[in-house]
C-alpha positions, 0 to 999 in steps of 0.5 A: 499499500502506498501511504503517499498521499495518505493524510490523516488516519481513522482508527477503530478503538476496542480491538485496535488500542486496547482489549478490554481493559488491555492496552496494546502494548506499545500502542500510546508510543505509536499513536504519538508518532501517527500524529506526526504526520497525519490527522488522527480521529478515533471511530468506535462501534462500542454502545455500552456505554456513552463516549466520555465512558470510552474518552476516560478509559483511553485517557486513563490507559495513557493515550493522549486525544480530545474527546471530540476526536473521537466518533461513536456509533452512539453518538452518529445515532443520537445526530440520525435520531435529532434529524428524523424525529420521533419517540424512540424504545432504547434497547441499550444498556444502561448506561446507554440508555441516559445518552437517549433520554431527550428521546423516550417517549410515545409514540414510539417511532424507532426501537434503536439497538446496541449492545445491550448486554445484560437487558437482551432479556425475552420482556425487552425483546418482545416489547421492541417486537411488538412496537414494530410490528406496530409500524416502528423502523428498526435503528442500529445503531451497530451490527457487529456481529462479536467482540473479544471480551475481557476474558480473551475468549470472543462474545456475542455482538448486538448484531445477532439480536437485530438478525433475531428482529429482522427475521421476527417483523420482516424488517430491515435495520438502518444501519448507523455506525460502521459500515455504513456510509454516513458514518464514515462519511461524517467522520471523515468531513470532521476530518477536513479531507478527502476520502483517497486521502484517508485510511481505516486501521481496524480489526474487523475484515467487514465493519472495518475494512470492507466498509471503508473500501466500499466508500472509497477509503484505503482498509487496513487490518490489524491481527488484533482483537477480535481477528481470526486467521480465517478473516482473510479466507474471505473475499475482502482484500485488505489496502495492508494487513499488519500484526498491530497498530505498532507495525503501521511505523514501517510504512510511513 
């Protein structure tokens, strides 16, 4: 991959900078060096906690950044809802639900789904199902299949639950976070760069890499986080594959 035209990097967070509660060794220093040459923004499909908590976690791990350099799926979802208007039934964690208080009113026009963890129970899923069959739209803040959990083993993300509600209702969800074109366009616009000048670095070959390539960005896959060897057998060709974010320094 030729980095000559690249001026900016969109870095996925979980799986690229840290896994669970542990930073990727050396990633703080690597980030500082990348900043010397590139504009950097941070993108995340994390929906279990608000952006402010993601920011604090990064700061506590020794990363240097500003909170407004993070663009999250929850932030994009709120922006989408402000434009569309209408009451919301949020299928989220209690922590993330607080972010959507302004949208929780009747009648419910949208069911918003993120990684709700323990709130993915029959009562809540059935309530969401009933709102949808009565006319509400499905808004998926993200649709990731799985993530690398704190115990270093893969765990279910919200995608399978979105699929379940799509199957039961016959409706398709609007995906607001990665890999939606609008999400990447908004992130690039915040950098004030053109698409051909930006590369996405992620551990998810579908949401990060394919999502980036499909909208005209470069896609770089790291072999940390949720990466599994079979990812490389899929019909997706990253522009670059590296063992970790630290290996990017060999190509700049």
